[in-house]
C-alpha positions as CSV (number, residue, x, y, z in Angstrom):
1,M,36.8,21.2,15.1
2,N,36.1,18.0,13.0
3,Q,33.2,15.6,13.2
4,S,35.1,13.1,15.4
5,S,35.3,15.6,18.2
6,L,31.6,14.9,18.8
7,G,32.5,11.3,19.8
8,L,29.8,9.8,17.5
9,L,30.5,6.0,17.2
10,R,27.5,4.2,15.8
11,V,23.8,3.7,16.1
12,K,23.3,1.8,19.3
13,V,19.5,1.6,19.9
14,V,16.4,1.8,17.8
15,A,13.3,1.9,20.1
16,L,9.9,0.8,18.9
17,A,6.6,1.6,20.7
18,V,4.6,-1.6,21.2
19,S,1.0,-2.0,22.6
20,D,1.5,-5.6,23.7
21,L,5.0,-6.3,25.1
22,D,4.4,-10.0,25.4
23,R,3.2,-10.3,21.8
24,A,6.2,-8.2,20.6
25,H,8.6,-10.4,22.5
26,Q,7.1,-13.5,21.0
27,F,7.4,-12.0,17.5
28,Y,11.0,-10.7,17.7
29,G,12.3,-13.6,19.8
30,G,10.2,-16.5,18.7
31,T,9.1,-15.7,15.1
32,L,12.3,-13.8,14.0
33,G,14.6,-15.8,16.3
34,L,16.5,-12.8,17.6
35,E,18.7,-13.1,20.8
36,P,17.6,-11.1,23.8
37,A,19.4,-7.9,24.6
38,M,20.2,-7.5,28.3
39,E,20.8,-4.3,30.4
40,N,21.4,-4.7,34.1
41,G,20.1,-8.2,34.1
42,Q,16.8,-7.3,32.3
43,V,15.7,-8.1,28.8
44,V,15.2,-4.7,27.1
45,G,14.8,-5.9,23.5
46,F,16.6,-7.9,20.9
47,Q,20.2,-7.9,19.6
48,L,21.0,-7.2,15.9
49,E,24.8,-7.5,16.0
50,H,25.9,-4.3,17.9
51,L,22.4,-2.7,17.6
52,V,19.7,-3.2,20.2
53,L,16.1,-3.2,18.9
54,M,14.4,-1.9,22.1
55,L,10.7,-2.5,22.7
56,K,9.0,0.3,24.7
57,P,5.5,-0.2,26.0
58,V,4.1,3.2,25.1
59,T,0.4,3.7,24.7
60,D,-2.0,6.6,24.6
61,W,-5.3,6.8,26.7
62,Y,-6.9,4.2,24.3
63,G,-4.1,1.7,24.6
64,R,-2.6,2.5,21.1
65,P,1.1,3.1,20.5
66,T,1.9,6.7,20.6
67,I,4.2,8.4,18.0
68,E,7.0,8.8,20.6
69,P,9.3,6.9,20.5
70,N,8.2,5.2,17.3
71,P,11.0,4.8,16.2
72,R,13.5,6.4,18.4
73,I,17.2,6.3,17.3
74,T,20.0,6.5,19.9
75,L,23.6,7.1,18.8
76,E,26.4,5.7,21.0
77,V,29.1,8.3,21.8
78,A,32.4,8.1,23.6
79,N,31.3,10.6,26.3
80,A,27.8,11.9,26.5
81,R,28.6,15.0,28.5
82,A,31.5,15.9,26.2
83,T,29.2,15.4,23.1
84,E,26.5,17.5,24.7
85,Q,29.0,20.4,25.3
86,A,30.4,20.1,21.7
87,L,26.9,20.2,20.3
88,I,26.0,23.3,22.4
89,E,29.2,25.0,21.1
90,R,28.1,24.3,17.5
91,G,24.7,25.9,18.2
92,V,22.8,22.7,18.1
93,V,19.5,22.6,20.1
94,I,19.7,20.2,23.1
95,S,16.1,18.9,23.6
96,D,17.0,16.7,26.6
97,L,19.9,17.4,28.8
98,V,22.2,14.5,29.6
99,Q,20.9,12.4,32.6
100,D,22.0,9.2,34.2
101,Y,19.7,6.2,33.7
102,D,20.9,3.1,35.4
103,G,24.6,3.5,34.4
104,F,24.0,5.2,31.0
105,L,24.3,8.9,30.3
106,V,21.5,9.8,27.9
107,G,20.6,13.1,26.1
108,A,19.0,14.3,22.9
109,F,19.3,17.0,20.3
110,L,17.3,18.3,17.4
111,D,18.7,18.1,13.8
112,S,18.1,20.8,11.3
113,E,14.6,19.5,10.5
114,G,13.5,19.1,14.1
115,N,14.0,15.4,14.3
116,K,15.1,14.3,17.8
117,L,18.2,12.2,17.9
118,W,19.2,10.6,21.2
119,F,22.8,9.9,22.3
120,C,24.3,7.8,25.1
121,S,27.5,6.5,26.7
122,Q,28.2,4.5,29.8
123,S,28.5,6.5,33.0
């Protein structure tokens, strides 16, 4: 089985934890001039060609950004369920089973160093 059998296509999303979503939107949209990225009619972040820089309002009890998902990398795959199965067959640890989130199938696995990599495809 070769690497392409996993269906890996490209990095699709890099998610950053933010403590102030409005301020972050002003910075990335206003200051940097990036175009909004839309999913299901909602702004989810900003477009960098084919990559989405997603802003996730994630805070701890004190209102500070937590380490998860800071940053979080999501790979686009041809078929998330098929990729999950191929990873399992190769002995890769699946940390988050594939689930449907608003029309996207999303799962995650751990690399050899324990880093979590997410993957997704459209449902």
